[in-house]
C-alpha positions, 0 to 999 in steps of 0.5 A: 507300276506307271504312277498315274496319281499321287496324293500326299498325307502331310510331309512324309507319306505319299500314296501312289496309284496305277492307272486303274487304281488297283495297285496302291503304293504307300511310301514312307517318305522321310528319307533325311531321317531314315523314316524314323516314325515321328508323331507327325508321320505316325499320324500321316500313316494312319490317315493314308491307311484309313483313305485306302481302306475307304477305297474299294478299287484298291486290290493290293497295297505295297509299303516302300520307302523313298530311303535308299539305306533303310525301309524304316529305322523305327520310332523317332527316339530323338523326338521320344527323348524330348517327351515328358511322360505325359507327352509320351502317353498322349503320343501312344495312341497316335503311334499305335494307330499308325501300325494298326492302320497297316495291319487292318487294311482289308486288301492283301499287303506286301512289304518292299523291304530295303536296308534297315527295317528295325523296331517299328519299321520292321513291325510295319513290314510284320503288319503286311501279309507278304514281306519281300526283301533284297540283299541289303536287308537287315531286320530286328527288334532291339526295343529291349536294348533301349528299355522298352519292348516292341510296341507296334505289334511285334510281340505278337506278330512275330511269334505268329510268324516264326514260332514262340521260341524263335521269336523270344530269342530275337526279342530277348537278344535284340539282335539284327538279322541280315537278308539271307538269315531272315529268309532261312528264319522266316522273318522275311518271305522272299529275297530278290534282286530288287524288292520294290520291283519284285513286290510290284510284280507280286502285286500285279499278279495279285491284283488280277484277281477278284477284289471281293474274293481277295478281301474275303480271303484275307479277312478269313486267314486273319480271323482264323489264325489262333483258333482250333481247326473246327472254329477256323473252318466256320470262319472260312464258311462265313467268308465263303457265304459272304462271296458265294452270291456276289457279282464277282463270283458270277462274273468269274464263273461266267468268265471261265465258261466263256474262256475270257478275262474276267472284268471284276464288278468288285461286289 
C-alpha cells in the first residue's frame, strides 16, 4: 500500500491509508514492549477504531504490527502488577473498548500476524474477519496460566472459530501453537511467506467491491452467527433490503451491463 497519509493516536497507534482512502492500516506501534497493551495503548486503539468506523471511505482495515518479533503479546502485565483492585476495576472498560473497537468495525478486517500473538494480542486478531499469518507466527490464549481468563473476547470468539471442544483444550492448557498447526486447527486462515504483504494484497482485492455491499455482508454474517437457519435467513433478507435500492447496487448493475469497472458512490 502506498502510504499517502498517517494519523497518530497517541504514542503507540497509527492509522495509515492508501491514496484513495479505501484501505486503512491500523498499526500497533509499541515495538519496545512487543506491543503489550497498556492502558494508554488500549485507549489509542479504541480511538483509532472509532475514527475508522466513522470514515465511509474506508472499505477494508488491516491490523499490523511495527515489531519484527511480535504482532502483540497481550496485556501489559508489568502495568497490571502495579494496579490496586480499584485501579484494575477502573481499567477494565478501557481495555474492553480496545477489543470491541476492532470487533465492531463495520468494514471487513484482516489481521496480519507475524511472530507472537498471545493473550490479548491473539484476541485482537480473533476480532478480525480474516487472520493472515506467516511461518514465524505463534498464537495462544495463556491467561489461565497467570490466574485470569481471556477477557478480550477469546472465550467467545475462539469457540465460534474452531468449535467448543477444541477451544476448551487450547484455553485450559494455555498452550502456544505454531503457524502450521494453527492453520490446521483453524486458529489462523492463511499462512503466507510475508503476512503483511499477503494481507494488504487481500485487502486490495476486497476493496474493489461495493463498500455498501461489503458492510452489509459483514453485518449479516456477524448478526446471523448462532441463530437457527430460519432466523439467519431473516437477518440476511434485512441486509439484502438495505442494499437492494442503494446507489452502489444501481452502479454495480450498470457497470456490469456496460462492461466497465464500477465507480461506487458508497451509498
